[in-house]
PDB file with one MODEL, atoms N, CA, C and O in Angstrom:
MODEL        1
ATOM      1  N   MET A   1      37.509  29.662 322.020  1.00  0.00           N
ATOM      2  CA  MET A   1      37.043  31.020 321.834  1.00  0.00           C
ATOM      3  C   MET A   1      36.619  31.206 320.375  1.00  0.00           C
ATOM      4  O   MET A   1      37.331  30.778 319.467  1.00  0.00           O
ATOM      5  N   MET A   2      35.497  31.823 320.150  1.00  0.00           N
ATOM      6  CA  MET A   2      34.995  32.073 318.810  1.00  0.00           C
ATOM      7  C   MET A   2      35.570  33.378 318.271  1.00  0.00           C
ATOM      8  O   MET A   2      35.653  34.384 318.976  1.00  0.00           O
ATOM      9  N   SER A   3      35.958  33.331 317.017  1.00  0.00           N
ATOM     10  CA  SER A   3      36.486  34.518 316.359  1.00  0.00           C
ATOM     11  C   SER A   3      35.560  34.908 315.214  1.00  0.00           C
ATOM     12  O   SER A   3      35.026  34.041 314.523  1.00  0.00           O
ATOM     13  N   ILE A   4      35.370  36.185 315.015  1.00  0.00           N
ATOM     14  CA  ILE A   4      34.523  36.652 313.912  1.00  0.00           C
ATOM     15  C   ILE A   4      35.150  36.293 312.564  1.00  0.00           C
ATOM     16  O   ILE A   4      34.452  36.236 311.551  1.00  0.00           O
ATOM     17  N   LEU A   5      36.455  36.055 312.548  1.00  0.00           N
ATOM     18  CA  LEU A   5      37.150  35.707 311.318  1.00  0.00           C
ATOM     19  C   LEU A   5      37.298  34.198 311.136  1.00  0.00           C
ATOM     20  O   LEU A   5      37.940  33.761 310.181  1.00  0.00           O
ATOM     21  N   ASP A   6      36.727  33.404 312.016  1.00  0.00           N
ATOM     22  CA  ASP A   6      36.807  31.940 311.939  1.00  0.00           C
ATOM     23  C   ASP A   6      36.144  31.453 310.651  1.00  0.00           C
ATOM     24  O   ASP A   6      34.956  31.701 310.447  1.00  0.00           O
ATOM     25  N   PRO A   7      36.893  30.758 309.768  1.00  0.00           N
ATOM     26  CA  PRO A   7      36.312  30.301 308.496  1.00  0.00           C
ATOM     27  C   PRO A   7      35.180  29.303 308.661  1.00  0.00           C
ATOM     28  O   PRO A   7      34.365  29.151 307.751  1.00  0.00           O
ATOM     29  N   GLN A   8      35.107  28.627 309.778  1.00  0.00           N
ATOM     30  CA  GLN A   8      34.018  27.677 310.000  1.00  0.00           C
ATOM     31  C   GLN A   8      32.693  28.388 310.234  1.00  0.00           C
ATOM     32  O   GLN A   8      31.634  27.777 310.091  1.00  0.00           O
ATOM     33  N   GLN A   9      32.732  29.647 310.586  1.00  0.00           N
ATOM     34  CA  GLN A   9      31.508  30.391 310.830  1.00  0.00           C
ATOM     35  C   GLN A   9      30.973  31.054 309.568  1.00  0.00           C
ATOM     36  O   GLN A   9      29.870  31.599 309.587  1.00  0.00           O
ATOM     37  N   THR A  10      31.720  31.022 308.482  1.00  0.00           N
ATOM     38  CA  THR A  10      31.241  31.574 307.220  1.00  0.00           C
ATOM     39  C   THR A  10      30.528  30.482 306.448  1.00  0.00           C
ATOM     40  O   THR A  10      30.523  29.325 306.869  1.00  0.00           O
ATOM     41  N   HIS A  11      29.945  30.824 305.359  1.00  0.00           N
ATOM     42  CA  HIS A  11      29.240  29.875 304.505  1.00  0.00           C
ATOM     43  C   HIS A  11      28.036  29.263 305.210  1.00  0.00           C
ATOM     44  O   HIS A  11      27.821  28.052 305.151  1.00  0.00           O
ATOM     45  N   ARG A  12      27.271  30.087 305.860  1.00  0.00           N
ATOM     46  CA  ARG A  12      26.048  29.654 306.528  1.00  0.00           C
ATOM     47  C   ARG A  12      24.861  29.970 305.632  1.00  0.00           C
ATOM     48  O   ARG A  12      24.808  31.035 305.019  1.00  0.00           O
ATOM     49  N   GLU A  13      23.920  29.056 305.557  1.00  0.00           N
ATOM     50  CA  GLU A  13      22.738  29.269 304.720  1.00  0.00           C
ATOM     51  C   GLU A  13      21.807  30.284 305.374  1.00  0.00           C
ATOM     52  O   GLU A  13      21.488  30.186 306.559  1.00  0.00           O
ATOM     53  N   ALA A  14      21.383  31.254 304.580  1.00  0.00           N
ATOM     54  CA  ALA A  14      20.488  32.312 305.068  1.00  0.00           C
ATOM     55  C   ALA A  14      19.035  31.882 304.893  1.00  0.00           C
ATOM     56  O   ALA A  14      18.722  31.010 304.082  1.00  0.00           O
ATOM     57  N   LYS A  15      18.171  32.502 305.659  1.00  0.00           N
ATOM     58  CA  LYS A  15      16.730  32.333 305.471  1.00  0.00           C
ATOM     59  C   LYS A  15      16.210  33.679 304.993  1.00  0.00           C
ATOM     60  O   LYS A  15      16.453  34.712 305.618  1.00  0.00           O
ATOM     61  N   ILE A  16      15.487  33.654 303.873  1.00  0.00           N
ATOM     62  CA  ILE A  16      15.078  34.880 303.192  1.00  0.00           C
ATOM     63  C   ILE A  16      13.573  34.902 302.973  1.00  0.00           C
ATOM     64  O   ILE A  16      12.964  33.867 302.705  1.00  0.00           O
ATOM     65  N   ARG A  17      12.976  36.082 303.087  1.00  0.00           N
ATOM     66  CA  ARG A  17      11.596  36.291 302.645  1.00  0.00           C
ATOM     67  C   ARG A  17      11.687  37.059 301.336  1.00  0.00           C
ATOM     68  O   ARG A  17      12.214  38.170 301.289  1.00  0.00           O
ATOM     69  N   TYR A  18      11.162  36.448 300.266  1.00  0.00           N
ATOM     70  CA  TYR A  18      11.246  37.031 298.934  1.00  0.00           C
ATOM     71  C   TYR A  18      10.059  37.949 298.700  1.00  0.00           C
ATOM     72  O   TYR A  18       8.909  37.548 298.875  1.00  0.00           O
ATOM     73  N   LEU A  19      10.344  39.182 298.304  1.00  0.00           N
ATOM     74  CA  LEU A  19       9.333  40.202 298.055  1.00  0.00           C
ATOM     75  C   LEU A  19       9.403  40.611 296.588  1.00  0.00           C
ATOM     76  O   LEU A  19      10.303  40.182 295.867  1.00  0.00           O
ATOM     77  N   ASP A  20       8.474  41.426 296.149  1.00  0.00           N
ATOM     78  CA  ASP A  20       8.525  41.971 294.792  1.00  0.00           C
ATOM     79  C   ASP A  20       9.732  42.900 294.684  1.00  0.00           C
ATOM     80  O   ASP A  20       9.810  43.910 295.383  1.00  0.00           O
ATOM     81  N   ALA A  21      10.668  42.556 293.807  1.00  0.00           N
ATOM     82  CA  ALA A  21      11.861  43.359 293.512  1.00  0.00           C
ATOM     83  C   ALA A  21      12.801  43.558 294.701  1.00  0.00           C
ATOM     84  O   ALA A  21      13.658  44.440 294.661  1.00  0.00           O
ATOM     85  N   ASP A  22      12.658  42.764 295.745  1.00  0.00           N
ATOM     86  CA  ASP A  22      13.521  42.888 296.917  1.00  0.00           C
ATOM     87  C   ASP A  22      13.395  41.619 297.751  1.00  0.00           C
ATOM     88  O   ASP A  22      12.517  40.792 297.504  1.00  0.00           O
ATOM     89  N   PHE A  23      14.257  41.472 298.720  1.00  0.00           N
ATOM     90  CA  PHE A  23      14.119  40.374 299.675  1.00  0.00           C
ATOM     91  C   PHE A  23      14.533  40.847 301.054  1.00  0.00           C
ATOM     92  O   PHE A  23      15.271  41.821 301.202  1.00  0.00           O
ATOM     93  N   GLN A  24      14.047  40.140 302.053  1.00  0.00           N
ATOM     94  CA  GLN A  24      14.313  40.490 303.445  1.00  0.00           C
ATOM     95  C   GLN A  24      15.033  39.314 304.094  1.00  0.00           C
ATOM     96  O   GLN A  24      14.570  38.176 304.013  1.00  0.00           O
ATOM     97  N   VAL A  25      16.156  39.588 304.732  1.00  0.00           N
ATOM     98  CA  VAL A  25      16.914  38.547 305.409  1.00  0.00           C
ATOM     99  C   VAL A  25      16.248  38.264 306.757  1.00  0.00           C
ATOM    100  O   VAL A  25      16.138  39.143 307.611  1.00  0.00           O
ATOM    101  N   ILE A  26      15.806  37.015 306.923  1.00  0.00           N
ATOM    102  CA  ILE A  26      15.173  36.584 308.171  1.00  0.00           C
ATOM    103  C   ILE A  26      16.226  36.013 309.127  1.00  0.00           C
ATOM    104  O   ILE A  26      16.213  36.293 310.326  1.00  0.00           O
ATOM    105  N   ARG A  27      17.142  35.204 308.567  1.00  0.00           N
ATOM    106  CA  ARG A  27      18.260  34.659 309.344  1.00  0.00           C
ATOM    107  C   ARG A  27      19.539  34.937 308.564  1.00  0.00           C
ATOM    108  O   ARG A  27      19.652  34.552 307.401  1.00  0.00           O
ATOM    109  N   GLU A  28      20.484  35.591 309.184  1.00  0.00           N
ATOM    110  CA  GLU A  28      21.742  35.953 308.544  1.00  0.00           C
ATOM    111  C   GLU A  28      22.448  34.718 307.981  1.00  0.00           C
ATOM    112  O   GLU A  28      22.398  33.630 308.554  1.00  0.00           O
ATOM    113  N   GLY A  29      23.093  34.922 306.863  1.00  0.00           N
ATOM    114  CA  GLY A  29      23.871  33.874 306.237  1.00  0.00           C
ATOM    115  C   GLY A  29      24.550  34.409 304.999  1.00  0.00           C
ATOM    116  O   GLY A  29      24.409  35.582 304.653  1.00  0.00           O
ATOM    117  N   ASP A  30      25.296  33.531 304.327  1.00  0.00           N
ATOM    118  CA  ASP A  30      26.072  33.930 303.167  1.00  0.00           C
ATOM    119  C   ASP A  30      25.418  33.536 301.850  1.00  0.00           C
ATOM    120  O   ASP A  30      25.728  34.117 300.810  1.00  0.00           O
ATOM    121  N   PHE A  31      24.520  32.560 301.881  1.00  0.00           N
ATOM    122  CA  PHE A  31      23.953  32.040 300.643  1.00  0.00           C
ATOM    123  C   PHE A  31      22.585  31.425 300.874  1.00  0.00           C
ATOM    124  O   PHE A  31      22.177  31.185 302.011  1.00  0.00           O
ATOM    125  N   VAL A  32      21.873  31.173 299.760  1.00  0.00           N
ATOM    126  CA  VAL A  32      20.654  30.369 299.748  1.00  0.00           C
ATOM    127  C   VAL A  32      20.867  29.292 298.685  1.00  0.00           C
ATOM    128  O   VAL A  32      21.802  29.393 297.890  1.00  0.00           O
ATOM    129  N   ARG A  33      20.024  28.273 298.657  1.00  0.00           N
ATOM    130  CA  ARG A  33      20.158  27.200 297.669  1.00  0.00           C
ATOM    131  C   ARG A  33      19.128  27.360 296.559  1.00  0.00           C
ATOM    132  O   ARG A  33      17.956  27.638 296.810  1.00  0.00           O
ATOM    133  N   CYS A  34      19.592  27.179 295.331  1.00  0.00           N
ATOM    134  CA  CYS A  34      18.715  27.248 294.167  1.00  0.00           C
ATOM    135  C   CYS A  34      17.654  26.158 294.277  1.00  0.00           C
ATOM    136  O   CYS A  34      17.979  24.996 294.521  1.00  0.00           O
ATOM    137  N   ALA A  35      16.399  26.526 294.098  1.00  0.00           N
ATOM    138  CA  ALA A  35      15.289  25.569 294.209  1.00  0.00           C
ATOM    139  C   ALA A  35      15.317  24.541 293.085  1.00  0.00           C
ATOM    140  O   ALA A  35      14.777  23.446 293.237  1.00  0.00           O
ATOM    141  N   ALA A  36      15.939  24.880 291.963  1.00  0.00           N
ATOM    142  CA  ALA A  36      15.973  23.966 290.816  1.00  0.00           C
ATOM    143  C   ALA A  36      17.182  23.039 290.846  1.00  0.00           C
ATOM    144  O   ALA A  36      17.072  21.866 290.492  1.00  0.00           O
ATOM    145  N   THR A  37      18.335  23.556 291.267  1.00  0.00           N
ATOM    146  CA  THR A  37      19.580  22.778 291.182  1.00  0.00           C
ATOM    147  C   THR A  37      20.163  22.380 292.527  1.00  0.00           C
ATOM    148  O   THR A  37      20.948  21.436 292.611  1.00  0.00           O
ATOM    149  N   GLY A  38      19.783  23.099 293.580  1.00  0.00           N
ATOM    150  CA  GLY A  38      20.358  22.823 294.894  1.00  0.00           C
ATOM    151  C   GLY A  38      21.717  23.472 295.113  1.00  0.00           C
ATOM    152  O   GLY A  38      22.297  23.349 296.192  1.00  0.00           O
ATOM    153  N   LYS A  39      22.230  24.165 294.095  1.00  0.00           N
ATOM    154  CA  LYS A  39      23.532  24.813 294.214  1.00  0.00           C
ATOM    155  C   LYS A  39      23.418  26.074 295.061  1.00  0.00           C
ATOM    156  O   LYS A  39      22.399  26.762 295.021  1.00  0.00           O
ATOM    157  N   PRO A  40      24.470  26.378 295.831  1.00  0.00           N
ATOM    158  CA  PRO A  40      24.436  27.607 296.636  1.00  0.00           C
ATOM    159  C   PRO A  40      24.500  28.859 295.763  1.00  0.00           C
ATOM    160  O   PRO A  40      25.203  28.896 294.753  1.00  0.00           O
ATOM    161  N   ILE A  41      23.753  29.879 296.174  1.00  0.00           N
ATOM    162  CA  ILE A  41      23.755  31.181 295.511  1.00  0.00           C
ATOM    163  C   ILE A  41      24.181  32.213 296.559  1.00  0.00           C
ATOM    164  O   ILE A  41      23.454  32.433 297.527  1.00  0.00           O
ATOM    165  N   PRO A  42      25.338  32.845 296.387  1.00  0.00           N
ATOM    166  CA  PRO A  42      25.724  33.896 297.334  1.00  0.00           C
ATOM    167  C   PRO A  42      24.657  34.999 297.341  1.00  0.00           C
ATOM    168  O   PRO A  42      24.109  35.334 296.291  1.00  0.00           O
ATOM    169  N   LEU A  43      24.367  35.551 298.494  1.00  0.00           N
ATOM    170  CA  LEU A  43      23.343  36.601 298.569  1.00  0.00           C
ATOM    171  C   LEU A  43      23.694  37.791 297.679  1.00  0.00           C
ATOM    172  O   LEU A  43      22.805  38.473 297.169  1.00  0.00           O
ATOM    173  N   THR A  44      24.975  38.034 297.496  1.00  0.00           N
ATOM    174  CA  THR A  44      25.385  39.146 296.640  1.00  0.00           C
ATOM    175  C   THR A  44      25.075  38.877 295.166  1.00  0.00           C
ATOM    176  O   THR A  44      25.049  39.811 294.365  1.00  0.00           O
ATOM    177  N   ALA A  45      24.841  37.624 294.800  1.00  0.00           N
ATOM    178  CA  ALA A  45      24.539  37.258 293.407  1.00  0.00           C
ATOM    179  C   ALA A  45      23.074  36.888 293.198  1.00  0.00           C
ATOM    180  O   ALA A  45      22.680  36.548 292.082  1.00  0.00           O
ATOM    181  N   LEU A  46      22.270  36.948 294.242  1.00  0.00           N
ATOM    182  CA  LEU A  46      20.856  36.549 294.154  1.00  0.00           C
ATOM    183  C   LEU A  46      20.059  37.569 293.340  1.00  0.00           C
ATOM    184  O   LEU A  46      19.928  38.727 293.736  1.00  0.00           O
ATOM    185  N   ARG A  47      19.529  37.124 292.195  1.00  0.00           N
ATOM    186  CA  ARG A  47      18.778  38.008 291.302  1.00  0.00           C
ATOM    187  C   ARG A  47      17.414  37.456 290.916  1.00  0.00           C
ATOM    188  O   ARG A  47      16.550  38.211 290.471  1.00  0.00           O
ATOM    189  N   TYR A  48      17.204  36.154 291.076  1.00  0.00           N
ATOM    190  CA  TYR A  48      15.978  35.522 290.584  1.00  0.00           C
ATOM    191  C   TYR A  48      15.304  34.740 291.705  1.00  0.00           C
ATOM    192  O   TYR A  48      15.941  33.946 292.398  1.00  0.00           O
ATOM    193  N   TRP A  49      13.977  34.982 291.875  1.00  0.00           N
ATOM    194  CA  TRP A  49      13.204  34.227 292.856  1.00  0.00           C
ATOM    195  C   TRP A  49      11.741  34.274 292.483  1.00  0.00           C
ATOM    196  O   TRP A  49      11.305  35.097 291.679  1.00  0.00           O
ATOM    197  N   ASP A  50      10.995  33.366 293.088  1.00  0.00           N
ATOM    198  CA  ASP A  50       9.542  33.284 292.885  1.00  0.00           C
ATOM    199  C   ASP A  50       8.889  33.715 294.188  1.00  0.00           C
ATOM    200  O   ASP A  50       8.994  33.024 295.201  1.00  0.00           O
ATOM    201  N   VAL A  51       8.216  34.859 294.160  1.00  0.00           N
ATOM    202  CA  VAL A  51       7.597  35.407 295.367  1.00  0.00           C
ATOM    203  C   VAL A  51       6.493  34.484 295.882  1.00  0.00           C
ATOM    204  O   VAL A  51       6.416  34.229 297.084  1.00  0.00           O
ATOM    205  N   GLY A  52       5.640  33.983 294.989  1.00  0.00           N
ATOM    206  CA  GLY A  52       4.527  33.126 295.400  1.00  0.00           C
ATOM    207  C   GLY A  52       4.970  31.834 296.053  1.00  0.00           C
ATOM    208  O   GLY A  52       4.362  31.384 297.025  1.00  0.00           O
ATOM    209  N   ARG A  53       6.015  31.240 295.529  1.00  0.00           N
ATOM    210  CA  ARG A  53       6.521  29.970 296.068  1.00  0.00           C
ATOM    211  C   ARG A  53       7.637  30.175 297.085  1.00  0.00           C
ATOM    212  O   ARG A  53       8.050  29.227 297.753  1.00  0.00           O
ATOM    213  N   GLN A  54       8.127  31.409 297.206  1.00  0.00           N
ATOM    214  CA  GLN A  54       9.224  31.729 298.114  1.00  0.00           C
ATOM    215  C   GLN A  54      10.440  30.844 297.833  1.00  0.00           C
ATOM    216  O   GLN A  54      10.985  30.211 298.738  1.00  0.00           O
ATOM    217  N   GLN A  55      10.857  30.812 296.557  1.00  0.00           N
ATOM    218  CA  GLN A  55      11.986  29.993 296.136  1.00  0.00           C
ATOM    219  C   GLN A  55      13.012  30.840 295.384  1.00  0.00           C
ATOM    220  O   GLN A  55      12.646  31.665 294.548  1.00  0.00           O
ATOM    221  N   PRO A  56      14.303  30.634 295.684  1.00  0.00           N
ATOM    222  CA  PRO A  56      15.364  31.328 294.950  1.00  0.00           C
ATOM    223  C   PRO A  56      15.858  30.487 293.771  1.00  0.00           C
ATOM    224  O   PRO A  56      15.719  29.264 293.764  1.00  0.00           O
ATOM    225  N   PHE A  57      16.434  31.163 292.779  1.00  0.00           N
ATOM    226  CA  PHE A  57      16.988  30.485 291.612  1.00  0.00           C
ATOM    227  C   PHE A  57      18.325  31.117 291.247  1.00  0.00           C
ATOM    228  O   PHE A  57      18.516  32.322 291.406  1.00  0.00           O
ATOM    229  N   GLY A  58      19.236  30.306 290.764  1.00  0.00           N
ATOM    230  CA  GLY A  58      20.571  30.773 290.414  1.00  0.00           C
ATOM    231  C   GLY A  58      20.645  31.482 289.081  1.00  0.00           C
ATOM    232  O   GLY A  58      21.602  32.211 288.819  1.00  0.00           O
ATOM    233  N   SER A  59      19.643  31.280 288.228  1.00  0.00           N
ATOM    234  CA  SER A  59      19.651  31.919 286.912  1.00  0.00           C
ATOM    235  C   SER A  59      18.223  32.049 286.396  1.00  0.00           C
ATOM    236  O   SER A  59      17.302  31.412 286.907  1.00  0.00           O
ATOM    237  N   ALA A  60      18.058  32.878 285.383  1.00  0.00           N
ATOM    238  CA  ALA A  60      16.741  33.022 284.749  1.00  0.00           C
ATOM    239  C   ALA A  60      16.316  31.696 284.118  1.00  0.00           C
ATOM    240  O   ALA A  60      15.137  31.341 284.152  1.00  0.00           O
ATOM    241  N   GLU A  61      17.274  30.964 283.543  1.00  0.00           N
ATOM    242  CA  GLU A  61      16.983  29.680 282.921  1.00  0.00           C
ATOM    243  C   GLU A  61      16.457  28.670 283.944  1.00  0.00           C
ATOM    244  O   GLU A  61      15.505  27.940 283.671  1.00  0.00           O
ATOM    245  N   ALA A  62      17.079  28.636 285.111  1.00  0.00           N
ATOM    246  CA  ALA A  62      16.637  27.726 286.171  1.00  0.00           C
ATOM    247  C   ALA A  62      15.234  28.095 286.648  1.00  0.00           C
ATOM    248  O   ALA A  62      14.404  27.215 286.876  1.00  0.00           O
ATOM    249  N   ALA A  63      14.965  29.391 286.800  1.00  0.00           N
ATOM    250  CA  ALA A  63      13.641  29.842 287.242  1.00  0.00           C
ATOM    251  C   ALA A  63      12.575  29.490 286.212  1.00  0.00           C
ATOM    252  O   ALA A  63      11.500  29.003 286.563  1.00  0.00           O
ATOM    253  N   PHE A  64      12.877  29.738 284.939  1.00  0.00           N
ATOM    254  CA  PHE A  64      11.920  29.441 283.880  1.00  0.00           C
ATOM    255  C   PHE A  64      11.686  27.932 283.771  1.00  0.00           C
ATOM    256  O   PHE A  64      10.546  27.489 283.635  1.00  0.00           O
ATOM    257  N   GLY A  65      12.749  27.156 283.828  1.00  0.00           N
ATOM    258  CA  GLY A  65      12.625  25.697 283.752  1.00  0.00           C
ATOM    259  C   GLY A  65      11.777  25.136 284.882  1.00  0.00           C
ATOM    260  O   GLY A  65      10.966  24.236 284.668  1.00  0.00           O
ATOM    261  N   GLU A  66      11.960  25.656 286.060  1.00  0.00           N
ATOM    262  CA  GLU A  66      11.171  25.192 287.212  1.00  0.00           C
ATOM    263  C   GLU A  66       9.708  25.585 287.041  1.00  0.00           C
ATOM    264  O   GLU A  66       8.805  24.818 287.378  1.00  0.00           O
ATOM    265  N   ARG A  67       9.486  26.776 286.518  1.00  0.00           N
ATOM    266  CA  ARG A  67       8.119  27.249 286.287  1.00  0.00           C
ATOM    267  C   ARG A  67       7.414  26.357 285.265  1.00  0.00           C
ATOM    268  O   ARG A  67       6.249  26.007 285.455  1.00  0.00           O
ATOM    269  N   VAL A  68       8.105  25.984 284.184  1.00  0.00           N
ATOM    270  CA  VAL A  68       7.544  25.118 283.150  1.00  0.00           C
ATOM    271  C   VAL A  68       7.250  23.725 283.723  1.00  0.00           C
ATOM    272  O   VAL A  68       6.195  23.149 283.459  1.00  0.00           O
ATOM    273  N   ARG A  69       8.195  23.193 284.509  1.00  0.00           N
ATOM    274  CA  ARG A  69       8.006  21.843 285.108  1.00  0.00           C
ATOM    275  C   ARG A  69       6.832  21.800 286.076  1.00  0.00           C
ATOM    276  O   ARG A  69       6.152  20.779 286.182  1.00  0.00           O
ATOM    277  N   SER A  70       6.591  22.896 286.779  1.00  0.00           N
ATOM    278  CA  SER A  70       5.537  22.884 287.803  1.00  0.00           C
ATOM    279  C   SER A  70       4.170  23.331 287.280  1.00  0.00           C
ATOM    280  O   SER A  70       3.184  23.303 288.017  1.00  0.00           O
ATOM    281  N   SER A  71       4.110  23.741 286.016  1.00  0.00           N
ATOM    282  CA  SER A  71       2.826  24.151 285.423  1.00  0.00           C
ATOM    283  C   SER A  71       1.987  22.930 285.110  1.00  0.00           C
ATOM    284  O   SER A  71       2.509  21.902 284.680  1.00  0.00           O
ATOM    285  N   PRO A  72       0.648  23.047 285.332  1.00  0.00           N
ATOM    286  CA  PRO A  72      -0.223  21.892 285.058  1.00  0.00           C
ATOM    287  C   PRO A  72      -0.365  21.587 283.578  1.00  0.00           C
ATOM    288  O   PRO A  72      -1.067  20.646 283.207  1.00  0.00           O
TER     289      PRO A  72
ENDMDL
END
């Protein structure tokens, strides 16, 4: 029997659509992965993303570093 409090059901990766100054949850989950580091970012802590590339970042430094690396 499945329980809503079952710890195995938590920590699921979410699917997000990143918008200007907001995001939309496409698939429910607890976190997304930083595009630069691969580390999980809890949705409650998600503050940085690239709308054009649809990528989340764990920090401003990670977002800026990825932007610099991907610039021609």
